N, CA, C and O atoms as a CHARMM CRD file, in Angstrom:
* protein
*
  308
    1    1 MET  N      0.94500  -1.15600  -0.06200 PROA 1      0.00000
    2    1 MET  CA     0.06000  -0.04000   0.03800 PROA 1      0.00000
    3    1 MET  C      0.92100   1.20800   0.01600 PROA 1      0.00000
    4    1 MET  O      1.79300   1.34500   0.87400 PROA 1      0.00000
    5    2 SER  N      0.71500   2.15300  -0.94800 PROA 2      0.00000
    6    2 SER  CA     1.41400   3.39400  -0.90500 PROA 2      0.00000
    7    2 SER  C      0.77300   4.38500  -0.08200 PROA 2      0.00000
    8    2 SER  O     -0.43900   4.59800  -0.05900 PROA 2      0.00000
    9    3 LYS  N      1.76400   5.05300   0.67700 PROA 3      0.00000
   10    3 LYS  CA     1.30800   6.04500   1.71200 PROA 3      0.00000
   11    3 LYS  C      1.37300   7.46800   1.02900 PROA 3      0.00000
   12    3 LYS  O      2.40000   7.98900   0.59500 PROA 3      0.00000
   13    4 VAL  N      0.08700   8.01300   1.00500 PROA 4      0.00000
   14    4 VAL  CA    -0.09900   9.40800   0.43900 PROA 4      0.00000
   15    4 VAL  C      0.07900  10.35600   1.58900 PROA 4      0.00000
   16    4 VAL  O     -0.52000  10.18100   2.65100 PROA 4      0.00000
   17    5 PRO  N      0.93000  11.39500   1.37700 PROA 5      0.00000
   18    5 PRO  CA     1.11200  12.22300   2.37600 PROA 5      0.00000
   19    5 PRO  C     -0.22100  13.00000   2.67200 PROA 5      0.00000
   20    5 PRO  O     -0.90600  13.32200   1.70200 PROA 5      0.00000
   21    6 ASP  N     -0.63400  13.31900   3.91300 PROA 6      0.00000
   22    6 ASP  CA    -1.87200  13.96300   4.41600 PROA 6      0.00000
   23    6 ASP  C     -2.25100  15.17200   3.58700 PROA 6      0.00000
   24    6 ASP  O     -3.41100  15.37800   3.23000 PROA 6      0.00000
   25    7 LYS  N     -1.08200  16.08200   3.25000 PROA 7      0.00000
   26    7 LYS  CA    -1.27500  17.27000   2.69300 PROA 7      0.00000
   27    7 LYS  C     -1.94500  17.06200   1.12100 PROA 7      0.00000
   28    7 LYS  O     -2.84700  17.76500   0.66700 PROA 7      0.00000
   29    8 ALA  N     -1.36400  16.06600   0.49500 PROA 8      0.00000
   30    8 ALA  CA    -1.53800  15.80200  -0.90900 PROA 8      0.00000
   31    8 ALA  C     -3.12000  15.18900  -0.78800 PROA 8      0.00000
   32    8 ALA  O     -3.94600  15.52600  -1.63600 PROA 8      0.00000
   33    9 LEU  N     -3.45000  14.36700   0.19900 PROA 9      0.00000
   34    9 LEU  CA    -4.64000  13.67000   0.35400 PROA 9      0.00000
   35    9 LEU  C     -5.71300  14.71600   0.65500 PROA 9      0.00000
   36    9 LEU  O     -6.82700  14.66600   0.13400 PROA 9      0.00000
   37   10 LEU  N     -5.32300  15.69600   1.54400 PROA 10     0.00000
   38   10 LEU  CA    -6.32900  16.77800   1.81800 PROA 10     0.00000
   39   10 LEU  C     -6.74700  17.55700   0.51600 PROA 10     0.00000
   40   10 LEU  O     -7.92900  17.84400   0.32900 PROA 10     0.00000
   41   11 GLN  N     -5.83300  17.87000  -0.31500 PROA 11     0.00000
   42   11 GLN  CA    -6.15200  18.61100  -1.54600 PROA 11     0.00000
   43   11 GLN  C     -7.00500  17.68300  -2.37800 PROA 11     0.00000
   44   11 GLN  O     -8.09900  18.13100  -2.72100 PROA 11     0.00000
   45   12 GLN  N     -6.68100  16.47000  -2.75300 PROA 12     0.00000
   46   12 GLN  CA    -7.50400  15.43800  -3.36900 PROA 12     0.00000
   47   12 GLN  C     -8.80600  15.45500  -2.93000 PROA 12     0.00000
   48   12 GLN  O     -9.72200  15.82500  -3.66500 PROA 12     0.00000
   49   13 VAL  N     -8.99000  15.04200  -1.65600 PROA 13     0.00000
   50   13 VAL  CA   -10.36500  14.94900  -0.98400 PROA 13     0.00000
   51   13 VAL  C    -11.14900  16.19100  -1.15400 PROA 13     0.00000
   52   13 VAL  O    -12.28200  16.16200  -1.63500 PROA 13     0.00000
   53   14 ASN  N    -10.55200  17.31700  -0.75800 PROA 14     0.00000
   54   14 ASN  CA   -11.15100  18.65500  -0.90900 PROA 14     0.00000
   55   14 ASN  C    -11.68200  18.98900  -2.25700 PROA 14     0.00000
   56   14 ASN  O    -12.76900  19.55600  -2.36900 PROA 14     0.00000
   57   15 GLN  N    -10.93200  18.64600  -3.32100 PROA 15     0.00000
   58   15 GLN  CA   -11.37200  18.85600  -4.70000 PROA 15     0.00000
   59   15 GLN  C    -12.60900  17.87400  -5.00900 PROA 15     0.00000
   60   15 GLN  O    -13.60900  18.30000  -5.58800 PROA 15     0.00000
   61   16 ARG  N    -12.50900  16.77100  -4.66400 PROA 16     0.00000
   62   16 ARG  CA   -13.60600  15.77300  -4.94900 PROA 16     0.00000
   63   16 ARG  C    -14.95900  16.23700  -4.23600 PROA 16     0.00000
   64   16 ARG  O    -16.05900  16.20500  -4.78700 PROA 16     0.00000
   65   17 VAL  N    -14.72600  16.65800  -2.97600 PROA 17     0.00000
   66   17 VAL  CA   -15.96900  16.87900  -2.15900 PROA 17     0.00000
   67   17 VAL  C    -16.60300  18.19500  -2.63200 PROA 17     0.00000
   68   17 VAL  O    -17.83200  18.24200  -2.69700 PROA 17     0.00000
   69   18 GLN  N    -15.87200  19.26700  -2.96800 PROA 18     0.00000
   70   18 GLN  CA   -16.50600  20.44600  -3.55100 PROA 18     0.00000
   71   18 GLN  C    -17.10700  20.21000  -4.92200 PROA 18     0.00000
   72   18 GLN  O    -18.14100  20.77100  -5.28500 PROA 18     0.00000
   73   19 ARG  N    -16.41900  19.35500  -5.67100 PROA 19     0.00000
   74   19 ARG  CA   -17.27900  18.94200  -6.93900 PROA 19     0.00000
   75   19 ARG  C    -18.50800  18.31400  -6.76400 PROA 19     0.00000
   76   19 ARG  O    -19.49600  18.66300  -7.41000 PROA 19     0.00000
   77   20 THR  N    -18.53200  17.31700  -5.85200 PROA 20     0.00000
   78   20 THR  CA   -19.69000  16.63300  -5.47800 PROA 20     0.00000
   79   20 THR  C    -20.72800  17.26500  -4.76100 PROA 20     0.00000
   80   20 THR  O    -21.92400  17.05100  -4.95800 PROA 20     0.00000
   81   21 ALA  N    -20.21200  18.12900  -3.84100 PROA 21     0.00000
   82   21 ALA  CA   -21.22800  18.90800  -2.81600 PROA 21     0.00000
   83   21 ALA  C    -22.22700  19.85100  -3.54800 PROA 21     0.00000
   84   21 ALA  O    -23.43100  19.88000  -3.29400 PROA 21     0.00000
   85   22 GLY  N    -21.56100  20.67500  -4.55000 PROA 22     0.00000
   86   22 GLY  CA   -22.39900  21.48800  -5.21100 PROA 22     0.00000
   87   22 GLY  C    -22.89000  22.72600  -4.35000 PROA 22     0.00000
   88   22 GLY  O    -22.53800  22.90600  -3.18500 PROA 22     0.00000
   89   23 TYR  N    -23.68700  23.50200  -5.01000 PROA 23     0.00000
   90   23 TYR  CA   -24.27100  24.80600  -4.28900 PROA 23     0.00000
   91   23 TYR  C    -25.11200  24.46300  -3.13700 PROA 23     0.00000
   92   23 TYR  O    -25.87000  23.49400  -3.15200 PROA 23     0.00000
   93   24 GLY  N    -24.97700  25.27200  -2.11900 PROA 24     0.00000
   94   24 GLY  CA   -25.89700  25.13300  -0.97300 PROA 24     0.00000
   95   24 GLY  C    -25.15600  24.30000   0.26500 PROA 24     0.00000
   96   24 GLY  O    -25.71400  24.15600   1.35200 PROA 24     0.00000
   97   25 SER  N    -24.15600  23.90000   0.04400 PROA 25     0.00000
   98   25 SER  CA   -23.34600  22.96700   1.17800 PROA 25     0.00000
   99   25 SER  C    -22.11300  23.78000   1.49300 PROA 25     0.00000
  100   25 SER  O    -21.56900  24.53300   0.68500 PROA 25     0.00000
  101   26 ARG  N    -21.71500  23.56800   2.73800 PROA 26     0.00000
  102   26 ARG  CA   -20.49400  24.13500   3.15200 PROA 26     0.00000
  103   26 ARG  C    -19.73300  22.97200   3.90400 PROA 26     0.00000
  104   26 ARG  O    -19.98500  22.70800   5.07900 PROA 26     0.00000
  105   27 VAL  N    -18.90100  22.37200   3.24900 PROA 27     0.00000
  106   27 VAL  CA   -18.11200  21.08200   3.78600 PROA 27     0.00000
  107   27 VAL  C    -16.79600  21.36200   3.80000 PROA 27     0.00000
  108   27 VAL  O    -16.21600  21.68700   2.76400 PROA 27     0.00000
  109   28 SER  N    -16.20300  21.27200   4.92300 PROA 28     0.00000
  110   28 SER  CA   -14.75200  21.35300   5.17400 PROA 28     0.00000
  111   28 SER  C    -14.02900  19.91400   5.42300 PROA 28     0.00000
  112   28 SER  O    -14.60100  18.99500   6.00900 PROA 28     0.00000
  113   29 VAL  N    -12.85800  19.83700   4.96900 PROA 29     0.00000
  114   29 VAL  CA   -12.16300  18.62100   5.06900 PROA 29     0.00000
  115   29 VAL  C    -10.91100  18.80100   5.78700 PROA 29     0.00000
  116   29 VAL  O    -10.16500  19.74400   5.52200 PROA 29     0.00000
  117   30 SER  N    -10.63600  17.90800   6.71800 PROA 30     0.00000
  118   30 SER  CA    -9.26500  17.78700   7.38200 PROA 30     0.00000
  119   30 SER  C     -8.85400  16.19700   7.25300 PROA 30     0.00000
  120   30 SER  O     -9.62800  15.24000   7.22300 PROA 30     0.00000
  121   31 VAL  N     -7.56700  16.18700   7.19400 PROA 31     0.00000
  122   31 VAL  CA    -6.99200  14.76400   7.09600 PROA 31     0.00000
  123   31 VAL  C     -5.78100  14.54900   8.03600 PROA 31     0.00000
  124   31 VAL  O     -4.83300  15.33400   8.05900 PROA 31     0.00000
  125   32 ALA  N     -5.86100  13.47400   8.78600 PROA 32     0.00000
  126   32 ALA  CA    -4.87900  13.07400   9.83500 PROA 32     0.00000
  127   32 ALA  C     -4.64100  11.57100   9.60200 PROA 32     0.00000
  128   32 ALA  O     -5.53700  10.73200   9.70000 PROA 32     0.00000
  129   33 ARG  N     -3.29700  11.28400   9.26900 PROA 33     0.00000
  130   33 ARG  CA    -2.91400   9.86300   9.03500 PROA 33     0.00000
  131   33 ARG  C     -3.73800   8.94500   8.23900 PROA 33     0.00000
  132   33 ARG  O     -3.94500   7.75200   8.46100 PROA 33     0.00000
  133   34 GLY  N     -4.21900   9.73800   7.19700 PROA 34     0.00000
  134   34 GLY  CA    -5.05400   8.99400   6.15600 PROA 34     0.00000
  135   34 GLY  C     -6.52900   8.96700   6.46400 PROA 34     0.00000
  136   34 GLY  O     -7.35200   8.46800   5.69600 PROA 34     0.00000
  137   35 ASP  N     -6.80100   9.47000   7.51100 PROA 35     0.00000
  138   35 ASP  CA    -8.39000   9.45500   7.99000 PROA 35     0.00000
  139   35 ASP  C     -8.87200  10.99900   7.60100 PROA 35     0.00000
  140   35 ASP  O     -8.35800  11.99600   8.10700 PROA 35     0.00000
  141   36 ALA  N     -9.86400  11.02900   6.69400 PROA 36     0.00000
  142   36 ALA  CA   -10.50900  12.20900   6.25800 PROA 36     0.00000
  143   36 ALA  C    -11.79300  12.50000   6.96700 PROA 36     0.00000
  144   36 ALA  O    -12.70100  11.66900   6.94800 PROA 36     0.00000
  145   37 THR  N    -11.92300  13.76900   7.66200 PROA 37     0.00000
  146   37 THR  CA   -12.93300  14.05700   8.36000 PROA 37     0.00000
  147   37 THR  C    -13.63000  15.24200   7.71400 PROA 37     0.00000
  148   37 THR  O    -13.06400  16.31200   7.48600 PROA 37     0.00000
  149   38 LEU  N    -14.96900  14.96000   7.42000 PROA 38     0.00000
  150   38 LEU  CA   -15.85400  15.84100   6.66300 PROA 38     0.00000
  151   38 LEU  C    -16.79100  16.55500   7.76100 PROA 38     0.00000
  152   38 LEU  O    -17.50100  15.91500   8.53600 PROA 38     0.00000
  153   39 ALA  N    -16.70700  17.92900   7.73200 PROA 39     0.00000
  154   39 ALA  CA   -17.53200  18.61200   8.76200 PROA 39     0.00000
  155   39 ALA  C    -18.17800  19.68100   7.90200 PROA 39     0.00000
  156   39 ALA  O    -17.69900  19.98700   6.81000 PROA 39     0.00000
  157   40 GLY  N    -19.32300  20.27800   8.42400 PROA 40     0.00000
  158   40 GLY  CA   -19.94000  21.34500   7.95500 PROA 40     0.00000
  159   40 GLY  C    -21.51700  21.05800   7.73400 PROA 40     0.00000
  160   40 GLY  O    -22.17900  20.19300   8.30700 PROA 40     0.00000
  161   41 SER  N    -21.91900  21.90600   6.85500 PROA 41     0.00000
  162   41 SER  CA   -23.46500  21.75900   6.68500 PROA 41     0.00000
  163   41 SER  C    -23.83600  21.44800   5.15300 PROA 41     0.00000
  164   41 SER  O    -23.21200  21.87300   4.18100 PROA 41     0.00000
  165   42 LEU  N    -24.95400  20.63900   5.12800 PROA 42     0.00000
  166   42 LEU  CA   -25.50300  20.21500   3.77100 PROA 42     0.00000
  167   42 LEU  C    -26.93500  20.79800   3.82800 PROA 42     0.00000
  168   42 LEU  O    -27.57300  20.93300   4.87300 PROA 42     0.00000
  169   43 GLU  N    -27.34700  21.10900   2.65800 PROA 43     0.00000
  170   43 GLU  CA   -28.69300  21.78600   2.41800 PROA 43     0.00000
  171   43 GLU  C    -29.66900  20.54400   2.53400 PROA 43     0.00000
  172   43 GLU  O    -30.69600  20.69000   3.19600 PROA 43     0.00000
  173   44 TYR  N    -29.41100  19.36800   1.94500 PROA 44     0.00000
  174   44 TYR  CA   -30.26000  18.15400   1.84600 PROA 44     0.00000
  175   44 TYR  C    -29.62200  16.97800   2.31200 PROA 44     0.00000
  176   44 TYR  O    -28.41500  16.90200   2.08100 PROA 44     0.00000
  177   45 GLU  N    -30.24800  15.90100   3.01200 PROA 45     0.00000
  178   45 GLU  CA   -29.72300  14.70400   3.42700 PROA 45     0.00000
  179   45 GLU  C    -29.21500  13.86400   2.21200 PROA 45     0.00000
  180   45 GLU  O    -28.25600  13.10100   2.32300 PROA 45     0.00000
  181   46 ALA  N    -29.93400  14.05000   0.99800 PROA 46     0.00000
  182   46 ALA  CA   -29.45300  13.40800  -0.18500 PROA 46     0.00000
  183   46 ALA  C    -28.23100  13.62500  -0.63100 PROA 46     0.00000
  184   46 ALA  O    -27.70200  12.83700  -1.41500 PROA 46     0.00000
  185   47 GLN  N    -27.59900  14.76600  -0.17200 PROA 47     0.00000
  186   47 GLN  CA   -26.10500  15.14700  -0.51400 PROA 47     0.00000
  187   47 GLN  C    -25.15200  14.29400   0.14600 PROA 47     0.00000
  188   47 GLN  O    -24.05400  14.11400  -0.38100 PROA 47     0.00000
  189   48 ARG  N    -25.47000  13.71100   1.31500 PROA 48     0.00000
  190   48 ARG  CA   -24.53900  13.10200   2.11900 PROA 48     0.00000
  191   48 ARG  C    -23.79000  11.94100   1.39700 PROA 48     0.00000
  192   48 ARG  O    -22.57400  11.98000   1.21100 PROA 48     0.00000
  193   49 ARG  N    -24.58700  10.89900   0.99700 PROA 49     0.00000
  194   49 ARG  CA   -23.89600   9.59200   0.46600 PROA 49     0.00000
  195   49 ARG  C    -23.07600   9.96100  -0.70500 PROA 49     0.00000
  196   49 ARG  O    -21.97700   9.40800  -0.69000 PROA 49     0.00000
  197   50 PRO  N    -23.29500  10.75500  -1.74300 PROA 50     0.00000
  198   50 PRO  CA   -22.47000  11.05600  -2.92900 PROA 50     0.00000
  199   50 PRO  C    -21.10900  11.66600  -2.41700 PROA 50     0.00000
  200   50 PRO  O    -20.01100  11.37800  -2.89400 PROA 50     0.00000
  201   51 ILE  N    -21.33400  12.57100  -1.35300 PROA 51     0.00000
  202   51 ILE  CA   -20.05200  13.21800  -0.84900 PROA 51     0.00000
  203   51 ILE  C    -19.17600  12.38200  -0.08600 PROA 51     0.00000
  204   51 ILE  O    -17.96600  12.60400  -0.05100 PROA 51     0.00000
  205   52 LEU  N    -19.81200  11.26300   0.63800 PROA 52     0.00000
  206   52 LEU  CA   -19.06200  10.27100   1.30500 PROA 52     0.00000
  207   52 LEU  C    -18.45000   9.37700   0.37500 PROA 52     0.00000
  208   52 LEU  O    -17.31100   8.98000   0.62100 PROA 52     0.00000
  209   53 ARG  N    -19.08400   8.97900  -0.73100 PROA 53     0.00000
  210   53 ARG  CA   -18.43400   8.13800  -1.62500 PROA 53     0.00000
  211   53 ARG  C    -17.24800   8.81000  -2.36200 PROA 53     0.00000
  212   53 ARG  O    -16.19000   8.20800  -2.54500 PROA 53     0.00000
  213   54 SER  N    -17.46400  10.07600  -2.77800 PROA 54     0.00000
  214   54 SER  CA   -16.34200  10.71900  -3.41100 PROA 54     0.00000
  215   54 SER  C    -15.11600  10.84000  -2.66100 PROA 54     0.00000
  216   54 SER  O    -14.01600  10.69900  -3.19500 PROA 54     0.00000
  217   55 ALA  N    -15.29000  11.11800  -1.33900 PROA 55     0.00000
  218   55 ALA  CA   -14.14900  11.24800  -0.37700 PROA 55     0.00000
  219   55 ALA  C    -13.56100   9.87500  -0.20100 PROA 55     0.00000
  220   55 ALA  O    -12.33900   9.77100  -0.09400 PROA 55     0.00000
  221   56 ASN  N    -14.33700   8.80900  -0.16100 PROA 56     0.00000
  222   56 ASN  CA   -13.73000   7.42900   0.11600 PROA 56     0.00000
  223   56 ASN  C    -13.00600   7.09200  -1.33200 PROA 56     0.00000
  224   56 ASN  O    -12.08900   6.27000  -1.34700 PROA 56     0.00000
  225   57 ALA  N    -13.35200   7.61400  -2.31100 PROA 57     0.00000
  226   57 ALA  CA   -12.81400   7.10400  -3.58500 PROA 57     0.00000
  227   57 ALA  C    -11.33800   7.74700  -3.81100 PROA 57     0.00000
  228   57 ALA  O    -10.67000   7.32800  -4.75600 PROA 57     0.00000
  229   58 ALA  N    -10.89500   8.61100  -3.08300 PROA 58     0.00000
  230   58 ALA  CA    -9.44200   9.25000  -3.18400 PROA 58     0.00000
  231   58 ALA  C     -8.41800   8.31900  -2.67900 PROA 58     0.00000
  232   58 ALA  O     -8.45100   7.80500  -1.56100 PROA 58     0.00000
  233   59 ALA  N     -7.51300   8.13500  -3.56200 PROA 59     0.00000
  234   59 ALA  CA    -6.38900   7.10400  -3.27800 PROA 59     0.00000
  235   59 ALA  C     -5.62400   7.58000  -2.11900 PROA 59     0.00000
  236   59 ALA  O     -5.05300   8.66900  -2.06500 PROA 59     0.00000
  237   60 GLY  N     -5.65600   6.58700  -1.08700 PROA 60     0.00000
  238   60 GLY  CA    -4.89400   6.89000   0.05000 PROA 60     0.00000
  239   60 GLY  C     -5.75400   7.05900   1.43500 PROA 60     0.00000
  240   60 GLY  O     -5.27600   6.99500   2.56800 PROA 60     0.00000
  241   61 VAL  N     -6.93100   7.25600   1.14700 PROA 61     0.00000
  242   61 VAL  CA    -7.97400   7.42200   2.29100 PROA 61     0.00000
  243   61 VAL  C     -8.04300   6.24400   2.96100 PROA 61     0.00000
  244   61 VAL  O     -8.33100   5.26100   2.27800 PROA 61     0.00000
  245   62 ARG  N     -7.80900   6.05400   4.38400 PROA 62     0.00000
  246   62 ARG  CA    -8.04300   4.89400   5.12000 PROA 62     0.00000
  247   62 ARG  C     -9.53500   4.77300   5.49900 PROA 62     0.00000
  248   62 ARG  O    -10.17500   3.72400   5.41300 PROA 62     0.00000
  249   63 ARG  N    -10.06700   6.06500   5.96800 PROA 63     0.00000
  250   63 ARG  CA   -11.49500   5.90600   6.37400 PROA 63     0.00000
  251   63 ARG  C    -12.05700   7.35100   6.34100 PROA 63     0.00000
  252   63 ARG  O    -11.26600   8.28000   6.50900 PROA 63     0.00000
  253   64 VAL  N    -13.30400   7.58600   6.14500 PROA 64     0.00000
  254   64 VAL  CA   -13.91400   8.79600   6.17600 PROA 64     0.00000
  255   64 VAL  C    -14.80900   9.05700   7.49800 PROA 64     0.00000
  256   64 VAL  O    -15.62000   8.20000   7.84800 PROA 64     0.00000
  257   65 ILE  N    -14.66500  10.11100   8.13400 PROA 65     0.00000
  258   65 ILE  CA   -15.33700  10.39600   9.37600 PROA 65     0.00000
  259   65 ILE  C    -16.41000  11.45500   9.09500 PROA 65     0.00000
  260   65 ILE  O    -16.00500  12.59000   8.84100 PROA 65     0.00000
  261   66 ASP  N    -17.76300  11.21700   9.11100 PROA 66     0.00000
  262   66 ASP  CA   -18.74900  11.93400   8.70200 PROA 66     0.00000
  263   66 ASP  C    -19.44700  12.76100   9.92000 PROA 66     0.00000
  264   66 ASP  O    -20.25300  12.27200  10.71000 PROA 66     0.00000
  265   67 GLN  N    -18.94200  14.22900   9.92000 PROA 67     0.00000
  266   67 GLN  CA   -19.46300  14.99600  10.94300 PROA 67     0.00000
  267   67 GLN  C    -20.26800  16.20100  10.29100 PROA 67     0.00000
  268   67 GLN  O    -20.26300  17.33500  10.77000 PROA 67     0.00000
  269   68 MET  N    -20.96800  15.82500   9.13400 PROA 68     0.00000
  270   68 MET  CA   -21.66800  16.87000   8.48500 PROA 68     0.00000
  271   68 MET  C    -23.12100  16.75700   9.16800 PROA 68     0.00000
  272   68 MET  O    -23.57000  15.72100   9.65800 PROA 68     0.00000
  273   69 ARG  N    -23.76100  17.96400   9.11800 PROA 69     0.00000
  274   69 ARG  CA   -25.15700  18.05500   9.52000 PROA 69     0.00000
  275   69 ARG  C    -25.99900  18.63500   8.44500 PROA 69     0.00000
  276   69 ARG  O    -25.55400  19.37500   7.56800 PROA 69     0.00000
  277   70 VAL  N    -27.21100  18.27200   8.55300 PROA 70     0.00000
  278   70 VAL  CA   -28.15700  19.00400   7.39600 PROA 70     0.00000
  279   70 VAL  C    -28.83700  20.14500   8.09500 PROA 70     0.00000
  280   70 VAL  O    -29.32500  20.05500   9.22200 PROA 70     0.00000
  281   71 GLU  N    -28.83700  21.32500   7.28200 PROA 71     0.00000
  282   71 GLU  CA   -29.42400  22.59000   7.75200 PROA 71     0.00000
  283   71 GLU  C    -29.95600  23.19900   6.58000 PROA 71     0.00000
  284   71 GLU  O    -29.30700  23.91600   5.81900 PROA 71     0.00000
  285   72 PRO  N    -31.38100  22.83600   6.43500 PROA 72     0.00000
  286   72 PRO  CA   -31.99200  23.39700   5.20600 PROA 72     0.00000
  287   72 PRO  C    -32.08000  24.92100   5.15600 PROA 72     0.00000
  288   72 PRO  O    -32.19400  25.53900   6.21500 PROA 72     0.00000
  289   73 LYS  N    -32.03700  25.49000   4.11400 PROA 73     0.00000
  290   73 LYS  CA   -32.16800  26.87100   3.93400 PROA 73     0.00000
  291   73 LYS  C    -33.55300  27.34000   4.48000 PROA 73     0.00000
  292   73 LYS  O    -34.61100  26.74100   4.29000 PROA 73     0.00000
  293   74 LYS  N    -33.39800  28.48000   5.17300 PROA 74     0.00000
  294   74 LYS  CA   -34.73900  29.09600   5.65700 PROA 74     0.00000
  295   74 LYS  C    -35.42000  29.77200   4.54000 PROA 74     0.00000
  296   74 LYS  O    -34.70600  30.38300   3.74400 PROA 74     0.00000
  297   75 LYS  N    -36.68100  29.75300   4.36400 PROA 75     0.00000
  298   75 LYS  CA   -37.36200  30.24100   3.19900 PROA 75     0.00000
  299   75 LYS  C    -37.52400  31.75000   3.72600 PROA 75     0.00000
  300   75 LYS  O    -37.74400  32.00100   4.91100 PROA 75     0.00000
  301   76 ARG  N    -37.40700  32.62900   2.83100 PROA 76     0.00000
  302   76 ARG  CA   -37.76300  34.03800   2.98300 PROA 76     0.00000
  303   76 ARG  C    -39.22700  34.10800   3.09000 PROA 76     0.00000
  304   76 ARG  O    -39.96500  33.38000   2.42600 PROA 76     0.00000
  305   77 THR  N    -39.66400  35.03000   3.97000 PROA 77     0.00000
  306   77 THR  CA   -41.09200  35.31000   3.96200 PROA 77     0.00000
  307   77 THR  C    -41.42900  36.78200   3.74900 PROA 77     0.00000
  308   77 THR  O    -42.60300  37.14900   3.72200 PROA 77     0.00000
């Protein structure tokens, strides 16, 4: 197994997550010893699984820790 440096892994996972998350979500990524932690807010629960899959697909990720929460946008009245 090749060891990918955390800094390179962070960049790779961050790019994948931002591409997948799309508009309306604010997800931050941190990486320590190959473990990627995703935190922040999603607009819809349906965004969670694709984001987790894209982070897991990055070469070198040992595991993904999900700390994201769903915060629907408030409608203006």
